[in-house]
N, C-alpha and C positions, 0 to 999 in steps of 0.2 A: 816550569813558568812560573810558578807563583810568585806577588811580587813583583813582576814586569812588566812597565811600559807597552804597550804595542799601540800602537799609529797605523788606524784605516785608510783605504784607500780616500774616503771621502774628508780626510784628515782632523776623525777625532780620536780620541785614544783614550784609552780604558788601564785600567790597571785590574791585574789579575788577579783575584784573592781567593780563589778554590779551581783545582781541577777535580776531575773521577775520568775514569774509561768504564764505560761499560761495552760488557761481552755478546754477543751474538754469534750462534752459533755453536756453542761451545769451541772456536777455531779463534787462536790470534791475531789470524789474519782479514779477519773479522772487525776485531777490538776498533772503537772510537773512545777519541777524549774529545770530552768538553771542560769547556772551561766557563765561571762564573764572573764576572767582570763589571766594573764601575766609572762608569764614563767622568773624567776630568773636567775641570774648567782651564781655560786659559793660562789659570795660576795653577796648575795640574792639583788644583784640590779636590777631591769626591764630589759627586753630585747628588743626587735623588736615584740617577737613573743606571739602571741595573741590565744588565743583559747577559744570556746563555749563547758562548759560541761554539760551532761545532769545528772538530780542528781536523783539517786534508794537508795531504803533502804532495807536492810537485820536484820533481829535480832538487832534493834534498833543502827543499824552501816551505817553510810551514804555512797554510794561508788559516785561516779566520772567520769565519759567515754566521751571523747570527742567526739563532733559531728563531722559528718563524711558525712553525708547529703546534699546535696546542697541547697535544697529546705528549711529542716529546718533551714542552717546558713543562707539565705536568709532574712527570718523569724525574726531571732534571732537579726541578724544586725539591720534591723527595728527598732525591739521593742527598743533593748540597747539604739539604736540614740536618738529615741526619748524622752529615762529616761534620758539621760546624757542633751537631748538640757532641758529637764525641769527642769534639777538642773541647768543646767547655768544661766537659767532665773529669778530663785527662789533667787540667789545670786545677782539681780540687783538693 
């Protein structure tokens, strides 16, 4: 979903910048996918508002829920920072 624009129920639109999977209990069934996104304005230009989202699925539909838990946000910030640094070094 990287580079896709998603629209939430409140009509806010976000551009997905990155995604990651966090494994839980060494079981693929418990893997959770997370996204890092920037809010878009009415002209679909990026704003200074960023969010982490957690993916859930129901009946083959994907739903995104904003992360509100500070501990989860801290883990995701670290994970996405490492991803970004890796991408930068890959381009050097």
